[in-house]
Structures are given as C-alpha cells and as structure tokens.
N, C-alpha and C positions, 0 to 999 in steps of 0.2 A: 643660435640657442646655445646656452652653456652646456657643457658635458654633465651628464647625470650620474648619480651614484647607483650602485647595484641594488637589486631588489631584496636580497636576502642577507644583508649584513647582520651579524650576531654581536651581542654585547654581553659582558660579564660585570655584575655589580659588586663593588667592594665598599666596605664601611670602615671608617677610621674609628677605633675604640675611644681615643682621647677626645676628638672633636665632635664625633657623632655625624660627620658629614659623609655623604655617599658619593663615591666616584664610579665612573663607568669605563670599562675597557672596550674599545671598538675593534672588531676583528675583520680583516679583509677576507671576503669569501673566496677569493682567488688563490691567495697564498697563505692565509691564516696568520698574517702578521698582526700584532696588537698595537693599538694606539690609545693614548689617554683622552684625546679629543676627537670629535667628529671631523673638524677641519683638517687635522693631521691625516686622518684616514682618506679624506677626499683628495688631498694633495698627493698622497701616495698612489691612489688609483689613477689620477691624471698622468703621473710620471711613469708608472710601470704597467698599468692595465688599461691604457686609453682605448685600445681596440675592443675591449670587452665591455666598457662602460657606456658606450654611446647608445642612447635610447632614442630611436627615431619615432617621430609622431606617427600615429596610426591614421589611415585615411578614414574619413567619416563614412558611415554606412550608406549604401546605395539602395535603390528600389528593389534590386534583385537579390541583395544579400541581407539576411536577417542580422540584427544586433547580436544575438546569441551565438551565431556562427562565427562572427568576428572575434568574440571573446575566446572561443575555443581555439581559433587559429593563432591568436597572439598569446594566449595563456593568461591575459589580464583584461581589464576593462578596456575595450578597443578605443574608446573616446578619450582615454587618459594617457597623457604623455609624460607626466611628472610623477615620480614615485617617492614616497617617504621611506627611508631606510630603517626608521625606528618603529613605525607601526604598520608599514606596508600599505598605507592608503595611497590612492592614486588621484591625480587632479588633471583637469582639462587644460589648464594654462599655468604659466609661470606665476601670475599674480596670486592665484588661489594656493599654489604650492608654497610660496613665500609667506603668505598670511598664516597658513597652517603651521609652518615651522616657527614663526615668531610668537605665536600664541600658545601652541601646544608643547613644542620642544625648544623653547628659547634657551639660549646659553645663559641668559640672565634670569632664569627662573630658579627660585630657591627650592631645592629638593627636600627640604625639611618641612616647610609650611606651605609651599606652593605659590608664594607671592612672586609676581613677575615685575621686571624692571626694564625700562627702555634704555637706560644707560648702564654701562658696565660698572662705572664708579659707584653708583647707588647700590647696585647688586652686591659689590664687595663690602661696602659699609654695612649693609643689612646682614650679611653672613657672619660678621664679627659678633653680632648680638647673640647668635646661636652658640658660637664657640665660647663666648664669654671669657675671652683671654685678654688680660691687660699686660701688654708687653713693655710698656714704658713706665719706669719707676723714677721718682724724684730722687736726686742725689743728696738732697738736704733733709728729707723726711721720708716717711713710709708710704706716701700717697702714690697710687698707680693709675695709669690712664690707658685707654684703648688706642689712642693715636698720638703722634708726636706733637701735633698742634696744640692739643689741650695741655700736654706736659709743659711745653714752652711757655704758654700763658700762665700756668701755675707757678713756674719757677721764678717769674718776675717778682713774686711776693718775697722770695728769699733773697734775690739778688738786688732788690731795690730798684729794678729797671722800670721807672715810671715814665714810659715813653710818650704818653698822651698829655699834651699841655693845654692849659686854658688859654684862649685867645685874648682874654682881658687882663689876666694877672699871671703870676709865676706859679700858680697851682699846677701840680702834675699828679697823674694817677696811673695805676696799672692797667685799667680797662677804660675804653672809650665811653662806656655807659656812665662811669663815675664822673668823667669830665663833663658829659652832657648834663648830668644832674647839677654839678657845681656851677656851670655857666648860667643856669637859670637864676642864680643869685644875682648875677650881673644884669640879665635881661628882664628879670621879674616875671618871666613866663613859666610860672610854677604849675604843676599838674593839679594841686589841691590848694585851696585858699580858705582861710578862716572867715566865716560869715560875720563874726563880731568885729574883728579888727583888720580884715583883709590881708593878714600876714600869710605868706605862701610857703608851701612845703612840697617836697618831692614824693612823699609816700603818705598813704592814709594813716599809717601808724604814727608818724611824726605829727600829723594834724590832730590826731586823737589825743596824744600826750599833751600837746599844746592846749587843747580845749579843757582838759582835766586840770592841768597844773596852773594855767593862767586865768581861765574863765570859770573854773569850778564847775565844769560840765557834770550833768547827772551821770551816775554810773550806769552800767548796762544791767537791766532788770529782766529776769527770766519770766516769760509769760506763762509758764507752767506752775511754778511754785512761788514766785515773787522774790526769789533770792537775787541780791544785787552784787555786781562786780565793777570795780573801777577799771580793770583790765579787760579789753575786748577778747584777748586770747583766753583768759580764764573763763570768761562768760561763754565763749563758744565751746570750750572743753566741757563745761558744765552741761551744755545742751545735749551732749552725747548721752547723759544719763536718762534723758527723756526721749531723745531721738537717736538711737544707735546708728542709723544710716547717714546721719548728718556728717558732711565732710568739711572740716574747717579750712579756711584759706591757707593758713600756714601749717602744712602737714609734716614738714621736716624739722625735727627738733634735735638740738644738740644734747647729748646725754650728760655732758659735763656741766654746762651752765644753764641749760633749760631754754636757751634762745630758740625761736622758731623761724623757719624760712619757707618761702613759697616754692623754691626749687632746690633739688638735690645738689646741683653744682655750687650754689651759693653756700649751702651748709658745708660742703667739702672745703671751700675756700676759707670759711670761718674756722673749721676744725684745726687749721694750722696753728692758731694761737694757743691751743692746748697741748700740742705735741712736745715731746721731751727734747727734740732737737731744736735748739735756739741759737742760730748762727750769728746774730747781731749782738755785740757786746758794748756796753757803755764804757768809754775810756776814762771816766772819772770815778766810778764806783765798782765796775766789773759786772754789773747786772746784765744778764743775757735775756734777749727777747726773740720772738719767732719771726718778726718782720720789721722792715725799716720804719714804717709809720709808727709802730709801737715804740721803737727806739727814740724817734723824734719827740713823741709825747713824754717819754721818760726824761729826756735831756732837759726838758722845760722845768723839771723839778729842781735841777741844779742851777739853771740860768735865771729862774724866777719869772720867766716869760708867761704872762697870763692874758691872752688876747680877748677872752670873753668876760664882759662886765655885767653884773646883775643890775637891772634898772630899778630895783626896789631898795637895796641897801648899799649899792656901789662896790661890793666886793668883786674881785677879779679871779677868774679861774681859767684853767686850760680848757680848750675846746672839748666838749663831751661831758664835762662835769657841771656845767651851768644848769642843765635841765634837772639834774639831781639836787642841786642846791635850791632851785626854785620851789621844790616840794617842801622845804623847811618854812617857806612863807605861806604856801597854800594848804599845807597839811595833807596833801594827796599821798596816798600809799597804793600805787597801782599794781603792786605785786602781791598776790594773795595765795596763801598755802591752800591747796585743795583738800588737805586732810583735816586741818583744824580751823581754817578760814582766817588765820592770823595774817595781817597785811604788813608790807614793808615798803620803804621808799626806794630800795635798791634791789635789783634782781640778784646780785651776788649774795646779799644778806638772806634772801629767800632760799637760795640754793643751800647755803650752810644750815639754815633752819630745817629744811626738809630732811637733812641727814639724821636729825633727831628722831624722825619717824621711820626712816628706812634702815638706820643702823650703819649706813655707809661711812667708812673711815678710809678715804683714798690715799692718805699720806702715811707712809711707813718709814720708820727709823731704820736705816741700813745697818746700824750697830746691834740693836737688840730686837728688831722686828716689831716693835710696838707701833700700833696704828693710831692715827689722829684724824680729827674731823677737818681741821684747817692746816694750812701750811705754816701759819704763824705759831700754832701750838707745837708743831713738829720742831721748828727752829728753836723755840724756847726750851723744849725737852732735850735737844741735842747738846745744849750747854752743859748738861749733867755729865756727859761722857768726856768732856774736855776740861772739866774742873780738876 
C-alpha cells in the first residue's frame, strides 16, 4: 500500500489580480514548509517525514468490540484507511480514495468555473479562455493569437506560404480546406448542385448567386410583410425586424466591407485585406497589397491574363470578376441597402453608398485632415497639394 498523506494538512489560498486565477499553498503539518502543489508536499513528506506519514489499516470490528469504540480508539472512522488531506474525508479502500480525488480535487479542475478535465493539456487550453491573454502577435500586422499554432497558420497569408497542393494541377493554398474545395472542381464531387443545370458549387452562397444571376431565381420574400430581397443575407437581416431572436447563419460581419462569415476565424483571416500593413509590392507599378493571392490578381492587370470567359458575350475577365460581369446580362442586383432599399450589382458599391446614410468618411488627407468617402476621391484631392 502506498504511503499516505497526513490528516491535517493546511492550505492558504492566493489570487492573482491580473489573471483572476486562484492558487493554493500547501503546508506540511510537521515542519510548516509551504509548497505550491500537493504533489510537491507529498514528495516532501515521503523524504522527510516518512515515519509520521504511514497510515496503517484499521482492523474490522469484532463481535465483542463496538464500531463506536473503535472510532474513539483510532480518532477516525475505524473502517477507513485512506484519508483526503483537502477535506479530511476517509475511505475504505484505495479505489474509493482515488475516485474521490479525481472527481472532487482533481488537478485538472478549473477553480474558476469548476469544469473538470481528464487530460492536463485540455485543462491548460481551457484556462487560457479565462485569462483571455493573447501572447502571440503577427509581425506583419496587428493580429494576435492565443497559441503559436494559430499564429503560424495566419502568417502564411503574409509570407505566401501556400504549402497545400492540388493533386490534379499546380493550384496551391494556405489551408487544406481550400485545397479540398478546389479539388472538387476536378472530381465533380461538389457539396451543392444546381437543380436546373447540375453545375456544382462548394457553398450554398455560391449556388444562390448562380441561381439568381444565371437562372433569374425568384428573390427571397418575407412571409410577414411581403418584402422581397435578392440577397439571402439581406433577407435574413430583415427577418430580425419581425423575429428579434432569429439568428442568421452568417453572424460575423466585416465592419469595413460588410461581408459576413459563419465563423470568427474566417472573419479574422478576411480582415487582413483591410489592414494598413501591406507587405506585398508589385514590381511594375509599386502598388502594395496585404497578401500574395491579391498580388497575383493585380499582376494580371499588367499581363493581360484573363482566364475566365463569359459564355454570353465572350469577354474575358480575371477570376472573381466574371460573376459581377454576368449581372450586366441578367440585371441582378443582389446587394440591397437596408436604409433606402436601393440595390447594387457589387458589394463595394453598396458599402460606398451606405456611407451617404451613416456620414462615414474613412479616408483622411494627411496634409489638411479633410475626410473623404472613397480612396479615389482622396487621391484626386491630394493632387491639389502637389500642384
């Protein structure tokens, strides 16, 4: 039987003001030495007070001796040989004693919310949520992260480290999920397919845009007031007026451009494109962008490369601009202002329009401090100072 801990160990509770995490000091009852952990105290007792710490099992009660008399003789419950130093409870066998410690006094139990963990690693990850400290900062922008792994994955956007390769072509990406989505173009195993033409898409948003721009799908109609929207996002946001508790699918919205995302991490990844720090520079015109993929798109404006061709008029565009162009044929305007219901073919045009309602002028002249609605107007104004 393993050596047991003394019965009357005392503890002192200390609380960190910055983190809010509580620590305990464990005191040896024999010499009053203090320890930060219970395991350190037990090790100390085994090495220095082994003769005092041995707890011998008590014989079971006989017919001639009452249970109460045994309690008095031993000073404790006579049938219990294992004693908890934190709450002074006693147990008949080692199994009950260990089960008590693992559930009640587990070292992997959060002392803030009481949540318990079987693995030390999961416990440490959980404690970071209470501390809410982000130690890892990106050297390229102002983004911060709780662990180094997330920082490393984020920095690939700045360094252009597209380590995940498509097994069918030379396409590469920062994240494995992006490659998985891309490879469906080769395999045809799309998550969502159009019922009219069987064309496949990886997201319901892409399928919806296809149905509206190509097949002239009916807009979303509110069942409460009959108001219609071409954009599913605008439709769901409108529903909040009738159903305040309604939770839209894409609840994370970019304050700069209005794009919405299902997860906060995807929004953070998107926000990089709006940051002032733009480490990638075009060697032909000097324009700077926030990530390598944006630089590749920009370079196509110099090379004239236009891989996407319109099947209506035959015009060619860089990837990403074809969907916008198709709206000139269909007349679709999926981006609607929630203030005046005016619709636009591009989200960027809607964002600029909304500033006429909010009064927001995000671009300031560094020379005279005059504010402007768009970056183009600011550049046009700055020519006045250089004439």
